[in-house]
Structures are given as structure tokens and as C-alpha cells.
C-alpha positions as CSV (number, residue, x, y, z in Angstrom):
1,M,0.0,0.2,0.0
2,F,2.5,2.5,0.6
3,N,5.7,1.1,-1.2
4,N,8.1,4.2,-2.2
5,F,6.0,6.5,-0.2
6,Y,7.9,9.8,0.9
7,F,6.4,12.6,2.9
8,K,7.8,15.4,1.9
9,G,7.3,18.6,4.2
10,M,3.7,18.5,6.5
11,V,2.4,15.1,7.4
12,E,-1.6,15.3,7.2
13,I,-2.9,12.6,9.2
14,I,-7.0,12.3,9.1
15,L,-8.9,10.4,11.8
16,F,-12.5,9.1,11.2
17,I,-14.0,8.4,14.4
18,S,-17.8,7.7,15.4
19,N,-19.7,8.3,19.4
20,N,-19.5,5.7,21.7
21,C,-16.6,3.9,20.0
22,S,-14.0,2.8,22.5
23,A,-11.5,2.0,19.9
24,C,-12.1,5.5,18.4
25,R,-11.8,7.3,21.7
26,K,-8.3,5.5,22.2
27,A,-7.5,6.7,18.5
28,E,-8.2,9.9,19.3
29,E,-5.9,10.4,22.6
30,Q,-3.2,8.6,21.2
31,I,-2.9,10.7,18.1
32,T,-3.6,13.5,19.3
33,Y,-0.6,13.4,22.0
34,Y,1.3,12.0,19.2
35,S,0.8,14.6,16.7
36,R,1.4,17.4,19.6
37,K,5.0,16.2,19.7
38,K,5.2,16.6,16.3
39,D,5.8,20.1,14.5
40,F,5.7,18.2,11.2
41,V,1.9,17.0,11.4
42,S,-1.3,18.2,10.9
43,L,-4.1,16.5,12.9
44,K,-8.1,16.4,11.2
45,I,-10.3,14.1,13.3
46,H,-13.5,13.7,11.7
47,D,-16.6,12.2,13.4
48,I,-18.4,10.4,10.6
49,N,-21.3,11.3,11.7
50,D,-21.2,14.7,11.4
51,C,-19.8,14.2,7.3
52,D,-21.0,12.9,4.4
53,P,-18.1,10.5,3.3
54,D,-18.4,9.1,-0.7
55,H,-18.1,5.7,0.8
56,A,-18.8,3.2,4.0
57,I,-15.7,3.4,6.9
58,I,-14.9,1.1,9.4
59,V,-13.8,3.5,12.8
60,P,-11.3,4.4,13.6
61,A,-9.8,4.7,10.2
62,L,-6.4,6.7,9.9
63,Y,-5.4,7.8,7.0
64,I,-1.8,9.5,6.0
65,N,-1.7,12.4,3.3
66,G,-5.0,10.8,1.8
67,T,-3.9,7.1,2.0
68,L,-5.5,4.4,4.1
69,Y,-3.2,3.6,6.4
70,A,-5.1,1.3,9.0
71,Y,-8.8,0.5,10.3
72,G,-9.4,0.0,14.0
73,E,-6.8,-0.2,16.7
74,F,-2.6,0.6,15.6
75,D,0.7,0.6,16.9
76,I,1.1,4.1,17.7
77,S,5.2,3.2,17.8
78,K,4.9,1.7,14.2
79,L,3.3,5.0,13.3
80,N,5.7,7.2,14.3
81,R,8.1,5.1,12.9
82,F,6.8,4.2,9.2
83,I,6.5,8.1,9.4
84,N,9.8,9.0,10.6
85,N,11.5,6.3,7.7
86,N,9.5,8.2,5.3
87,L,10.5,11.7,5.5
88,N,12.3,13.2,3.1
């Protein structure tokens, strides 16, 4: 999915969540904490109940620069390693 994927400049992370979703709350806490420590990360969090997605979305869903990175729970240390390894 991310073959030869390199980030130039800002890394945009979008997290889709839903109400009454414990995995969503955990993902939101993790990614919010992570993004506060990284000045090159732009974070947007969208509740699927407040937006009109073009297709069905399983939540939580994490997108990096417009490409799906993970559905469900994710390992923040793997995400950090992935982003650091792909920065230009």
C-alpha cells in the first residue's frame, strides 16, 4: 500500500471516528498526543456522523496524506517509525 511512499514537508493525518466507540476514543487520544509532539504533523479528526463520506468507513480509520494507513486500533510506535522512515 505504501511502497516508495515519502513525505515531503507536512504530514496530514486524518482520523475518522464515531460516537460510542471505545477504539475511536483510544485512537483519538493516541494520535492527538503524538501530533502535539510533532510540528510537521497536521491532524484532523472527523466524526463520521457529522460528515458525508463518499463511501462506507469502518472506524476508527487513519489516513496519512490521503491514503488509508489503518482501520481499527493501531500501534503508535509503528506509526511513528513509519512516518520517520518515510520523511524526506
